[in-house]
LUMPA-766320 format. One record per residue (C-alpha): residue in one letter; z, x, y. Coordinates in steps of 0.25 Angstrom, whole numbers, m for minus. Each point is the difference from the previous one (the first is absolute). Layout:
N
rest|w|u|v
a|Z|X|Y
...
//
This chain:
456
rest|w|u|v
m|m23|m75|m48
k|3|m6|14
e|13|9|1
l|m8|12|m4
a|m11|m3|10
e|11|m1|11
k|6|13|m4
s|m13|7|0
a|m3|m5|14
s|13|4|5
y|2|12|9
g|9|7|m11
l|m12|0|m10
q|m11|4|9
t|1|14|m6
l|m6|m6|m13
k|m13|m2|7
v|m2|15|3
p|m4|5|m14
a|m9|m12|m3
a|m7|2|13
a|m2|15|m2
a|m5|m2|m14
l|m10|m10|5
d|m5|9|11
a|m1|12|m10
g|m8|m9|m9
l|m10|m4|11
l|m1|14|4
c|m3|4|m14
m|m12|m10|m1
v|m6|3|13
i|2|15|0
g|m4|1|m14
a|m13|m7|2
l|m3|9|12
s|4|13|m6
f|m7|m2|m13
q|m13|m3|7
a|2|12|9
g|6|10|m10
g|m8|0|m12
n|0|m3|m15
h|14|1|m5
l|7|m14|1
d|13|4|m7
d|2|12|9
t|m3|m8|13
l|9|m11|m4
r|11|9|m3
w|m1|6|14
v|m1|m13|6
l|13|m4|m5
v|6|12|6
l|m6|m3|13
a|5|m14|0
g|14|5|m3
l|m1|10|12
v|m3|m12|9
a|9|m11|m5
l|13|9|m3
p|1|6|14
a|m2|m14|5
v|12|m6|m7
l|9|12|4
m|m4|m2|15
g|3|m14|0
v|m14|m6|1
y|3|m11|m10
r|13|m4|6
e|2|m12|9
p|7|5|13
r|15|m4|1
q|m1|2|15
k|m11|m1|11
q|m9|13|m1
r|m2|9|12
p|m15|1|4
w|m1|14|m5
q|6|m2|m14
p|m13|m6|m7
l|m8|12|6
a|10|10|m5
r|0|m5|m14
l|m15|0|m1
v|0|15|5
l|10|4|m10
l|m7|m7|m11
l|m13|6|3
g|6|14|2
f|8|m1|m13
s|m11|m5|m9
q|m11|10|6
a|10|12|m2
a|3|m5|m15
f|m15|m1|m2
f|m4|14|4
l|12|6|m9
l|m6|m6|m13
p|m11|6|m8
w|m11|m10|1
p|m13|1|m7
a|m11|6|9
s|m9|m12|m2
l|11|m9|6
v|6|8|11
g|m11|m5|10
p|0|m15|m3
l|15|0|m2
g|4|8|12
w|m5|m11|10
q|5|m11|m8
v|15|4|1
p|2|m2|15
l|m9|m13|m1
c|8|m6|m12
a|13|4|7
a|m5|m7|13
l|m5|m12|m8
i|14|m2|m7
y|7|1|13
g|m10|m9|7
r|1|m11|m11
r|16|1|0
e|0|m1|15
a|m9|m12|0
q|8|m7|m11
r|12|3|8
a|m6|m7|13
d|m5|m12|m9
v|14|m2|m5
g|5|1|14
l|m9|m10|6
v|m1|m10|m12
r|10|1|m11
r|13|3|8
r|11|m10|m1
r|3|m8|12
y|15|m2|2
l|7|m11|8
v|15|3|2
v|10|m11|1
g|14|4|3
h|10|6|11
g|9|12|3
e|1|13|m8
p|m8|m5|m12
l|m11|m4|9
l|m1|13|7
a|1|8|m13
v|m13|m7|m5
q|m7|1|13
r|2|15|0
a|m5|1|m14
l|m12|m8|3
a|m3|7|13
a|0|14|m7
n|m8|m5|m12
p|m16|2|2
r|m3|m8|m13
v|5|m13|5
i|m1|m9|13
l|12|m6|7
s|m7|m13|5
g|12|m6|7
i|15|m2|1
y|6|m14|m2
p|14|1|6
l|10|m10|m5
a|4|m10|10
g|14|2|6
s|2|14|m6
p|4|12|8
p|m12|7|5
a|m5|13|m5
p|m10|10|6
l|m14|m4|m4
i|m11|10|m4
g|m11|m10|m4
p|m6|m13|6
q|11|m11|1
i|m4|m14|m5
s|8|m12|6
s|9|m6|m9
a|m4|m14|6
l|m13|2|m8
p|m1|m4|m14
l|1|12|m9
l|m11|m4|m10
r|m10|m2|12
s|4|13|6
a|m2|7|m14
a|m14|m6|m2
e|m5|3|14
l|4|15|m2
g|m5|1|m14
v|13|4|m5
t|1|4|m15
d|15|2|0
i|13|m5|7
v|12|9|0
v|13|m7|2
a|9|10|7
s|13|m6|2
a|14|2|m6
e|3|m15|2
r|m6|m9|m11
r|6|m13|3
g|m8|m13|3
g|m1|m3|15
v|m1|15|3
l|m13|3|m9
p|m11|m10|1
h|0|m3|m15
d|m10|m11|0
e|m10|7|8
l|1|13|m9
l|m2|m9|m12
a|m12|m6|6
a|m6|13|3
r|3|5|m15
a|m7|m13|m5
a|m12|3|9
g|m2|14|m7
v|8|9|10
r|9|9|m7
v|15|m1|5
i|9|12|m3
d|14|4|5
s|2|14|6
a|5|6|m12
r|m12|m3|m8
f|m9|5|12
f|6|13|0
e|m1|1|m15
r|m15|m3|0
e|m4|8|12
h|9|12|0
g|5|1|m14
q|14|m1|3
v|12|m10|m2
r|6|m1|14
l|15|1|1
s|0|m8|13
a|m7|m12|m7
l|7|1|m13
h|11|m9|m5
p|7|m1|m14
s|m7|m12|m4
f|m14|7|1
l|5|10|m10
i|7|m9|m9
y|m10|m12|m1
g|m13|7|4
e|m11|6|m9
g|0|15|m4
f|12|9|m2
r|m1|m1|m15
m|m3|11|m10
s|m5|m6|m13
a|1|7|m14
a|m15|3|0
r|1|6|14
v|12|9|m4
v|m7|5|m12
g|m14|1|7
k|6|8|11
r|7|10|m9
v|m12|3|m8
f|m8|2|13
d|11|9|5
v|0|9|m13
i|m15|1|m1
a|m2|3|15
a|12|10|1
l|m5|8|m12
v|m14|0|6
l|5|4|14
g|9|10|m6
l|m11|7|m8
a|m9|0|12
t|9|5|10
a|7|11|m9
p|m8|12|6
l|4|m5|14
m|15|m2|m4
l|0|15|m5
l|m6|5|13
t|10|m8|8
a|12|6|m9
l|m6|14|3
a|m1|m2|15
i|14|m6|1
v|6|13|m7
i|m8|9|9
d|3|m8|13
s|16|m1|m1
k|12|2|m8
g|5|m11|m9
p|m4|m8|m12
v|m14|m6|m2
f|4|m14|m2
y|10|m9|7
a|8|m11|m7
q|6|m11|8
e|8|m12|m4
r|m7|m13|4
v|2|m15|m3
g|m9|m6|m10
q|m2|m14|m7
g|13|m8|m1
g|7|9|9
r|1|11|m10
l|0|15|5
f|m10|10|m5
r|m5|14|4
v|m13|0|6
i|m8|14|m1
k|m8|6|11
f|m6|13|4
r|10|6|10
s|m5|m1|14
m|12|4|8
r|10|11|1
t|11|0|m10
d|10|m2|11
a|m7|m12|6
e|12|m9|m1
r|11|11|1
d|9|m10|7
g|0|m10|m11
t|m6|m11|8
p|m13|m6|m5
r|m11|m3|10
w|m14|m3|0
a|m11|10|3
a|m5|0|14
r|m13|4|7
q|m1|16|1
d|13|0|m8
p|5|15|1
r|6|m1|m14
i|m14|m1|m7
t|m6|13|m5
r|m15|5|3
v|m4|m4|m14
g|8|m13|1
r|m7|m5|12
f|m14|1|m7
i|5|m6|m13
r|7|m11|7
r|m12|m3|9
f|m9|m2|m13
r|11|m6|m8
i|0|11|m10
d|15|1|0
e|0|m13|m7
l|m8|4|m12
p|12|4|m9
q|4|m15|1
l|m10|m3|m11
w|10|5|m9
n|10|m11|5
v|m12|m10|m3
l|m2|5|m14
v|15|m1|m4
g|0|m14|6
q|9|2|12
m|m11|m3|10
s|m13|m7|0
l|m13|5|6
i|0|m11|10
g|12|m7|7
p|10|2|11
r|4|14|3
p|14|3|m6
e|10|3|11
r|13|8|0
a|13|m7|m3
f|6|4|14
f|m12|m7|7
v|0|m12|m9
e|14|m4|3
s|m3|0|15
l|m13|m6|m1
s|5|m11|m9
r|10|m4|11
e|m11|0|11
i|m13|m5|m6
p|0|m14|m7
f|m4|m1|m15
y|0|15|0
t|5|1|m15
l|m11|m8|m5
r|m8|13|m1
h|9|4|m11
t|m5|m12|m9
i|m12|9|m5
k|m2|15|m2
p|m2|9|12
g|m14|6|2
l|m6|13|2
t|m9|m7|10
g|1|m14|6
w|m6|m11|9
a|9|4|11
q|m4|15|m1
v|m15|m3|1
r|2|m11|11
y|11|7|9
h|3|14|4
y|12|9|m4
g|13|m7|5
d|12|7|6
s|7|m11|6
l|7|m14|m3
e|m12|m7|7
d|m10|8|m9
a|8|m4|m12
a|0|m14|4
q|m16|0|2
k|m2|7|m13
h|9|m10|m7
q|m9|m12|4
y|m12|7|m7
d|9|2|m12
l|4|m14|0
y|m15|m4|0
y|m2|9|m13
l|12|m6|m7
k|m6|m14|3
h|m15|3|m3
g|1|12|m10
s|m11|1|m10
l|m9|10|m7
v|m11|m3|10
l|9|3|12
d|5|13|m7
v|m15|4|m1
a|m2|m3|14
i|13|8|4
l|m5|12|m8
w|m13|0|6
a|6|m1|14
t|10|12|m4
v|m12|9|m3
r|m5|m2|14
v|14|2|7
v|2|13|m8
m|m14|5|3
k|2|m2|15
g|15|5|0
q|4|m13|7
g|15|m3|4
a|8|11|m6
h|12|7|6
//
């Protein structure tokens, strides 16, 4: 239970709180609006409650899609909360007028739509402010050099935590300091207590005694302060396993990176059921897409490309064709770039909303892919990336996915640096993969697809 609670509190699983919060708000809206509407609208309780459920959806669903329930990853600009509120009000009100409401309910419900949207938004912003003032973790960073600087940058850019102070190690090379510096002459435990620190992060590549204040760190831990290293910090707050903080013993002796038999079977059952449901639901869309591709440009509707799957085995991934047939006429594989001239008009649209990936549901059904996992890469790129990125071949220990943790947390990559960043998220999934995390990724994928984020 403790491990599950820690995971739920981590940055990586914040997404799971979104549907729960939306359902709570929708339930509260149903009770409040139902009472007001029935009182004002007449005698038909069943009819009133049915439309109240619709109204709650009109307010809660746009709030989810517009990011009202998500904790910000970066500090917000002053205009962003107001812009979200205006969009939420506009969308909800427009949808309200398009539906055939009963005449007896148009009046009372009409003014309740903007009121309820404002109430939801106000409650979420108030909760966000409360979290910011009361519940945020307060970090003290102990370390030096590049590891210290990396943790500093991450904390300074994260509005959900507070950088209380930096405790540079005595005799260590200085690093540019972003937060308040605490003299290493002061006892570490006393400094942590005075600052109200909840967590101490050890950001140092050196772990020997004499360099790290082991006795003081143990005393702080005994006093109830959590002490973690930088690798665990990036896992918890950023949902990634940082390559810079990684060493082989972390992978060999640490927890995670294990697929039990029950997990394998459960994941396969989940894949088959979800792929069948999604395939049936999107069949009309796929038919229209195939027709549009035929009209737009010459060539086949589908495009099959060899990718590296589980265990390094090659398989052919199926996609809707989104590029010209001569996209790689020189025979050299290359990533798609922004405004890539090889992409067709229809291709640009279907890539933006990930429609081109839908045929891969067949790959999922036949067992070559999973619904959730690291995206499969071409053998040409795997060979070069394996030489440049540590532990890159670990991704081949599980089936590749139609979507994945890296896809919902990071934009489309077209460089070695992008591939390394995404690999850190894939390592997190390899370590913490579970049905709960799979559901969170699916939920986040819907939001990414609806907004057309990150595609090239």
